[in-house]
N, C-alpha and C positions, 0 to 999 in steps of 0.2 A: 063661529068657527070658519076659518078660511081653508079651503082645500085647493091645492095646486097639483096638476097632473103633468108629468114629464113624458114626452115621447109618444103621445097619442096621435099626433098628426102624420105619422108615417113610419112607425116602427115596422121592421121587416124581419122575417125569419128565413129559414132554409129556402133557397130558390127564389128569394125576393117576395115571398107571400106576405101580405099585410097581416100584422098581428092585432087581434081585437082587445088589447089591454095596454095599459100605460107601462112604461119602463119603471116608473116610480110614482108614488102619490105622497104628498106632504100634507099633514094636518096638525095644526097647533104644535109645531116643533118636532113632530114625529115624521120620519120618512120611511116608507115601506118600499123596498126595492124588489121588483119582480125577479124571479129566478133567472140567472144568467149562465150561459154555457160558453165554451171556448170558440165563439163565433166571431169572425171578422168579415165584413162586407157580405153578410148573409150566408156564409158557409163556415162549417166547423173546421178548425185548423187540423192539420195532420199532427201526429205526435202522440206520445204516451201520456200517462197521468201527470207527469211533472210539467210538460209543456202546456197541456190543457188546463191544469190547475192555475198556472201563472196567468194565462189569457183570461180564464174565467174570473179570477179575482181582479185583474186589471179592468175588465168590463164592469164589475161591480163598483170599483173605485172611480171609474170615469162618470158613472151615474151619480154617485155621491158628490163628486166635485161639481158637476153640472148644477146640482141643487144647493151647493154651498156647504156641504158636509165633508168630513174627512174620516179616516179609519178610527180616529179617537172618539168619534160620535156613535160608532156602531155598538149597540147593546146586545144584539142577538143575531146569529147567523144560522141558517138551515143549510145542510149539505147533503146532497144525494150522490152516492158513488155507485157506478155501474158494477164494480167489483170490490168486495170488502177487503181483498188483499192489497188494495191501493191505499188503505187507511193511513199507514205510517208515512208513505211518500207524500200524500196530500197534507198531512199534518206539518211536515217539514216546510212545505211551500207556504201554508197558511201562517205559520209562525213568522216567516219573513215579512209579512204584511201587517199582522195583527199582534206580534209578540209583545210590543210595548204597551198595548191596550187590549188585552184579550177579551172578546165578548163572550157572553153565554153562547152555547152552540149545541145543536143536535146534528147527528150524522147517521144516516141510514143507507143501507144498500137498496137499490131500486133499479128496475128496468127503466131505460130512458126513452123519451118520446122521439128524440133525434139521436143520431149516431155519435154520441159523445161519452166521455168517461166520468164527467162530474158536472153538477149544477149547484149553484150557490145563490141564495137570496139573503136579504138582511133587513133588519129594522134598526134605524138610527134615531138619535134624539139630540136636540140642542135647543137651548132657550133663545 
């Protein structure tokens, strides 16, 4: 089995702190993408659930692309929402990116470690 890790050489979080995990890990066609938030250049963007949902999913898609995968390869997503009332707004944004190839998904309300409204991770597969 071959394991490839993406983003361990210098991933950074809020305030530029080094993060002690890979952005993604690939093993035998499976790609596990770490949870992403609406962060750009180490800082969470301003905006409500819609803006943050778009940026969060774009961050996930950028990691997929870096590893040679696309949204059609995503088999499961995990979603954490800071506020359950954002569920419908998040779903509308999610459908824009995954509507043609909807993955399995779990969505829960959770307190966030950083000041954001949503976090998304995923598992993708391709031969």
